[in-house]
C-alpha positions as CSV (number, residue, x, y, z in Angstrom):
1,X,-0.1,-0.1,0.0
2,X,1.1,3.5,-0.6
3,X,0.3,6.5,1.6
4,X,-1.3,9.2,-0.6
5,X,-2.6,11.6,2.2
6,X,-1.6,12.3,5.9
7,X,-2.6,14.7,8.5
8,X,-1.8,14.7,12.3
9,X,-4.8,12.2,13.0
10,X,-5.5,10.5,9.7
11,X,-3.9,8.9,6.8
12,X,-5.1,7.2,3.6
13,X,-3.4,4.1,2.2
14,X,-4.0,3.2,-1.5
15,X,-3.9,-0.3,-3.2
16,X,-5.4,-0.3,-6.8
17,X,-8.8,1.3,-6.5
18,X,-9.1,0.6,-2.9
19,X,-8.3,3.3,-0.2
20,X,-8.1,2.5,3.5
21,X,-8.7,5.6,5.9
22,X,-6.8,5.1,9.2
23,X,-7.9,7.6,11.9
24,X,-7.6,8.4,15.6
25,X,-10.3,9.3,18.2
26,X,-13.1,7.7,16.4
27,X,-14.8,6.6,19.6
28,X,-14.9,10.4,20.5
29,X,-16.4,11.6,17.3
30,X,-18.8,8.9,16.2
31,X,-21.6,11.2,14.7
32,X,-18.8,13.1,12.7
33,X,-17.3,9.9,11.2
34,X,-20.9,8.6,10.3
35,X,-21.4,11.8,8.3
36,X,-18.0,11.2,6.7
37,X,-18.9,7.7,5.6
38,X,-22.5,8.3,4.3
39,X,-22.9,7.6,0.8
40,X,-19.5,6.1,0.3
41,X,-18.9,2.5,-0.8
42,X,-17.5,1.0,2.3
43,X,-16.0,-2.4,1.7
44,X,-14.6,-3.1,5.0
45,X,-14.5,-1.3,8.5
46,X,-12.9,-1.5,11.8
47,X,-15.1,0.2,14.0
48,X,-13.8,3.7,15.2
49,X,-10.3,3.0,13.7
50,X,-10.5,2.6,9.9
51,X,-12.5,2.1,6.9
52,X,-11.8,1.0,3.3
53,X,-13.8,2.2,0.2
54,X,-13.6,1.7,-3.4
55,X,-13.3,4.8,-5.5
56,X,-12.3,6.0,-8.9
57,X,-9.8,8.6,-7.3
58,X,-9.1,10.3,-4.0
59,X,-7.0,13.3,-3.8
60,X,-6.4,16.3,-1.5
61,X,-8.2,19.5,-2.0
62,X,-4.9,21.3,-2.3
63,X,-4.1,19.0,-5.2
64,X,-7.5,19.6,-6.9
65,X,-6.9,23.3,-6.6
66,X,-3.7,23.1,-8.2
67,X,-5.0,21.2,-11.0
68,X,-8.2,22.9,-11.6
69,X,-7.3,26.5,-10.3
70,X,-10.7,27.1,-8.7
71,X,-13.6,24.8,-8.4
72,X,-16.9,24.6,-10.4
73,X,-20.4,25.4,-8.9
74,X,-21.1,21.7,-8.5
75,X,-17.8,21.1,-6.7
76,X,-18.4,24.1,-4.4
77,X,-21.9,23.0,-3.6
78,X,-20.6,19.5,-2.6
79,X,-17.8,21.1,-0.3
80,X,-20.1,23.4,1.3
81,X,-22.7,20.7,1.9
82,X,-20.5,17.8,2.8
83,X,-18.2,19.6,5.2
84,X,-21.1,21.5,6.8
85,X,-22.9,18.2,7.4
86,X,-19.7,16.9,9.1
87,X,-19.5,19.9,11.3
88,X,-23.2,19.4,12.3
89,X,-22.1,15.8,13.2
90,X,-19.2,17.0,15.1
91,X,-21.7,19.2,17.1
92,X,-23.8,16.1,18.0
93,X,-20.5,14.7,19.5
94,X,-20.1,18.0,21.6
95,X,-17.2,19.4,19.7
96,X,-16.6,22.1,16.9
97,X,-13.8,23.1,14.6
98,X,-12.9,26.6,14.2
99,X,-9.8,26.2,12.0
100,X,-10.5,24.6,8.8
101,X,-7.9,24.5,6.0
102,X,-7.6,22.9,2.6
103,X,-4.5,20.8,3.7
104,X,-7.0,18.6,5.7
105,X,-9.6,17.9,3.1
106,X,-9.8,15.3,0.4
107,X,-12.2,14.7,-2.6
108,X,-13.4,11.2,-3.3
109,X,-14.5,10.6,-6.7
110,X,-16.8,7.6,-7.2
111,X,-17.4,5.6,-10.4
112,X,-18.6,7.3,-13.5
113,X,-22.4,7.2,-13.9
114,X,-24.5,8.3,-17.0
115,X,-27.0,11.0,-16.7
116,X,-29.3,13.0,-19.1
117,X,-27.1,15.1,-21.2
118,X,-23.8,13.4,-20.4
119,X,-21.9,11.4,-17.7
120,X,-20.3,12.4,-14.6
121,X,-19.0,11.0,-11.2
122,X,-20.4,11.2,-7.6
123,X,-18.0,13.4,-5.5
124,X,-17.7,14.0,-1.9
125,X,-15.4,16.1,0.3
126,X,-14.1,14.9,3.7
127,X,-12.5,16.7,6.4
128,X,-9.8,14.5,8.0
129,X,-8.0,16.1,10.9
130,X,-9.3,16.2,14.5
131,X,-6.3,18.2,16.0
132,X,-8.3,21.3,16.3
133,X,-11.6,20.0,17.6
134,X,-12.8,21.8,20.8
135,X,-15.6,20.8,23.2
136,X,-18.6,23.0,23.4
137,X,-20.5,24.2,26.2
138,X,-23.8,26.3,25.9
139,X,-22.9,27.1,22.2
140,X,-19.5,28.3,23.0
141,X,-16.0,26.9,23.0
142,X,-13.0,27.9,25.1
143,X,-9.7,28.8,23.3
144,X,-6.7,28.4,25.8
145,X,-3.7,29.2,23.9
146,X,-2.4,31.2,20.9
147,X,-3.3,30.0,17.3
148,X,-2.3,30.6,13.8
149,X,-3.8,34.0,12.8
150,X,-2.3,33.6,9.3
151,X,-5.0,31.0,8.5
152,X,-7.0,32.4,5.7
153,X,-10.2,30.9,7.0
154,X,-10.8,32.2,10.6
155,X,-13.5,34.4,11.6
156,X,-13.7,38.2,12.5
157,X,-14.1,37.3,16.1
158,X,-10.9,35.0,16.1
159,X,-8.9,37.8,14.5
160,X,-9.8,40.1,17.3
161,X,-8.4,37.7,20.0
162,X,-5.6,39.4,22.1
163,X,-5.7,37.3,25.4
164,X,-6.4,33.8,26.6
165,X,-8.7,32.0,27.7
166,X,-11.5,33.2,25.7
167,X,-14.9,32.0,24.7
168,X,-15.9,32.0,20.9
169,X,-19.3,31.2,19.5
170,X,-19.3,27.8,17.7
171,X,-20.9,29.5,14.7
172,X,-17.3,30.7,14.0
173,X,-16.8,27.4,12.3
174,X,-19.6,28.1,9.7
175,X,-18.0,31.4,8.9
176,X,-14.6,29.5,8.4
177,X,-16.4,27.0,6.1
178,X,-17.9,29.9,4.0
179,X,-14.6,31.6,3.6
180,X,-13.0,28.3,2.5
181,X,-15.7,27.8,-0.1
182,X,-15.2,31.4,-1.4
183,X,-11.5,30.9,-1.5
184,X,-11.8,27.8,-3.8
185,X,-14.2,29.3,-6.3
186,X,-13.0,29.8,-9.8
187,X,-13.5,33.5,-9.6
188,X,-10.7,33.7,-6.9
189,X,-7.7,35.3,-8.3
190,X,-5.0,34.3,-5.8
191,X,-4.1,34.0,-2.1
192,X,-2.8,37.6,-1.9
193,X,-6.0,39.2,-3.4
194,X,-8.2,36.9,-1.2
195,X,-6.4,38.2,2.0
196,X,-7.4,41.9,1.1
197,X,-11.1,41.1,0.9
198,X,-12.9,43.5,3.4
199,X,-15.1,40.9,5.4
200,X,-18.5,42.4,5.0
201,X,-21.6,41.3,3.5
202,X,-21.7,43.9,0.6
203,X,-18.0,42.9,-0.3
204,X,-19.1,39.1,-0.3
205,X,-22.2,39.9,-2.3
206,X,-19.9,41.6,-4.9
207,X,-17.3,38.8,-4.7
208,X,-19.9,36.0,-5.3
209,X,-21.6,37.7,-8.2
210,X,-20.8,35.0,-10.6
211,X,-23.4,32.8,-8.5
212,X,-25.8,35.4,-7.4
213,X,-29.1,34.1,-6.3
214,X,-28.1,30.7,-6.3
215,X,-28.7,28.2,-3.3
216,X,-25.1,28.3,-2.7
217,X,-24.9,32.0,-2.9
218,X,-27.6,32.5,-0.3
219,X,-26.0,29.6,1.9
220,X,-22.8,31.2,2.1
221,X,-24.2,34.6,3.0
222,X,-26.1,33.2,5.7
223,X,-22.6,31.8,7.1
224,X,-21.0,35.1,6.5
225,X,-23.0,37.4,8.9
226,X,-20.7,39.4,11.1
227,X,-22.4,38.6,14.4
228,X,-21.8,34.9,15.1
229,X,-25.3,34.5,16.6
230,X,-27.0,35.6,13.4
231,X,-25.0,33.0,11.3
232,X,-27.1,29.9,10.0
233,X,-25.7,27.0,8.1
234,X,-28.5,26.2,5.7
235,X,-28.7,25.0,2.1
236,X,-32.1,25.2,0.6
């Protein structure tokens, strides 16, 4: 087997068209990993430790972005809904994740199917690093130590942190998700220009004009509210 992906708490081994996902802390995040495994073609499983699936291809989001230089609407929708559902599962486990990063996400492409007007593949995005999972209490989580403020996908309230410990609303994670999806869009120019975006709803409306009035457009704007308590993760 060949290791094709690795984070602090998960790795993926490949043998032919079989991919083995080996992960830590599965017993603590059962709902989270159930959301990850949903819709995948699981061939073998060791409870709370690993699962093996058959896929056409598995690659990191970082590799995908280098190859495509921006994701299509279909990919962005899947990224938003897949990772969002996994975060909801994580909340059911009593944890949240405020520090999303493209380095921790893979895309799974299942076998090609035929549909009206052409063919395609089922695709799913999976978040595979539990390093930054934090416990929740009354819709807040407590941050005890400094973190990387250079992360492109942290919320406005995290950017303002100057001392520790500090309580942060768990909806910070959905702001992070929305930023990550915005960054991955094919309209994004580069990392330098993305850093300069003024984080306001009016700015994001203009930035997302290519997908104006779509379900994804409204879903992202719901998560990009400045006040954490006003944010809602919802795709309808």
